[in-house]
N, C-alpha and C positions, 0 to 999 in steps of 0.2 A: 409475328404475323403468319408466317408460313405454317407453323404448327396449328394455328387456329383453323386454317383452310383444310389441313389434313384431317383434323378431327371431324369437321363437317362431312368430308368425303367418306370417312369410315362409317359415320352414322348413316349416311345415305345408302352405302353398300349393305349395311346391316338391315335396313328397311327393305331393300330389294330382295335380300335373302329370305326374310320371313314372309314377304309378300308372295314369293314364288311358292313357298310351302302352303300358305293359306289358299291360294288359287288352286293348287293341285288337290288339296283336300276337298274343296268345293266342287272339283271336277271341271273347273272353267278351262284350265290348261292341263295337258297330259303330264303325268308324273315324270316322263322322260324329258319333256321340255323344262320342267321345274328343275330337274337334276342338272340339265345343261346350263340353265341360267345361274344356278347356284355354284356350279364348278367354275364357270367363267368369273363370277364375282368373287369367289373364294380366292382365286389366283390373284386378282387385282388387290383384294383385301390383304393377302399375305405380302405382296410386293410393297404395298403402302406401309405396312407395319415394319417391314425390314428397313425401308428407307427412313422411316420415322426414327427408328432406333439408331441407324447409322448417322443421322443428322445431329444427334445429341452429342 
């Protein structure tokens, strides 16, 4: 069950990541803000992947 929740979280982070890119391209948010959002989410994404691997 835990792995199931982790997968959902990874998907959500991926969506936020691409959404930041999309908004920056449209000019809705600044590229700097998109970069900040992405780096914050990438850090969380990496942590989740590491814990997912350790959990196995």
